[in-house]
Residue, then its C-alpha position, 0 to 999 in steps of 0.5 A: m121752725t126756721p131752717v138753719p143754714k149749713t156752714p161750708e164745712e157741713i156742705m162739704i160733708m153733705r157733698e160726700a154723703g150725696r156722692i155716695t148716694a149717687l154711686a148707689l143709685q148708679a149701681m142700681r140703675e146699671a142692674v135694672q133689667p127684667g127678672v131682677s128682684t127689688k131685693d137684689l137692688d137693695t143688696i146692691a145699695v147696701d154694698v155701696l154703703r159698706k164700701h164707703g163707710a156710710k149708713a142707710a138713712f131709710l132703714g129703721y126710719p122713723p125711730g120709735s115708729p110701730h112700723p119702721f121702714p124695713a129696707s135701705i132703699t124704697v123701690s116703687i113700680n108703675e102705679e106706686l108713687v113712693h115708699g115701696i118696700p123691696r122684696a125677693d119675690r118682686l121681679l121687674k118686668e119688661g115695660d115697667i117704670i121703676s122709681l128708686d129712692f135712696g139716702a146715705v148717712y156719712n159722718g152724721y149728714v144725709g144725702d137723699a136722691a131718687f130717679s125713675m126709669g123704664v125696665g127694658k122697652i117702655s111705651r112712648e107715654a111712659q117715656r114722656l112721663l119720665d122725661m117730663t118729671e125729670q124736667a120738672l125737677h130741674k125747673g125747681i132747681d133753677t128756681a132755687r136761688a137766694g132771695n126767692q121763696t120756697s113757694d116760688i119753687s113749688r109754683a114753678i114745678q106745679r105750673f110746668v107739670e100741669s101745663r103738660g097735662y099731668n098732676v103732682a101729688r099733694e100729700y108728699t113734699g120735698h124737705g130740708v136735709g142735713r143732720a136729719m133726713h127731714e128738716e125744715p123747710q118743707v117744699p111741696n110740689w104745688w102752691p096756691s096762686s093766691g100768694r098765701q104764705r102758709v098752706r096745710g101747715w107748710r110755711s113759705v120760707r125765704l131762701e138764704p145761702g147755706i140752706t139745704f133741702a131735697l127737691e122731689p117732684m112726684v108726678i102722676a099721669g092721672r088724678a092727683e089722689t093717692k093712698v097708702l097700702s096695708d104695708h103702712w108704707t107703699v103709696v099708690t095712685q088711687d086711679g092706678s095711673l102711672c107715676a114717676h119721681f126724681e129727686h136731688t139734694i141741693a144747697i143754696t149759694p150766695d148768687g147763681p144756681p144751687l149746688i146739686l149735692t147728689l151728683l157723681 
């Protein structure tokens, strides 16, 4: 399916959804410290949604699933890559890496963003992983320009990450965002160097003004392989290595860099 560009009016609504998303993430960032439960962070995000008349994009997703997501945020710690479920008995510890992912629905449009950070004092190696993953996101954003292909973004992220000695997760991708949380195009964080236009069913798409999608490098300090835990959601690295995740929703512009819709 070909992605449908958004109108300027739609992008304005998405910008507000993105701002609400950013506000919730900022409130959670300020609350992160040893002893805080991951459920506490979910409660903080829900409070932001209520204040701004928005809804949680993740809660109950996907509709009709036998295992719908049971919370408003995903919170993943250390070897957990994405989709961790908040719990009242899961307390943050000094030295952890935490990844917080959140989506808000405002007037029928979605904003989706994520970040990773350390809890208290973390190791130099963990901080390097965080810094490099955030840099990889901005490498992708810098490549997201009208006339380029989504595969150009994928290769830019992969080359940057692998040149630093890390790996990107292969099973999970960036994705179109708009009226639904997952639309076209799919934007993986890797792409073969052969120039192929399709990989694993993903199709490289030419970027046009108004196309909106979330870029989200998921970077692993060890091997790229992952697995899903018995809760049906939490994705962890198979070798137990640390990982990090940063994400922004962006809109392609007629010329120049994209608009980042999930900034304050």
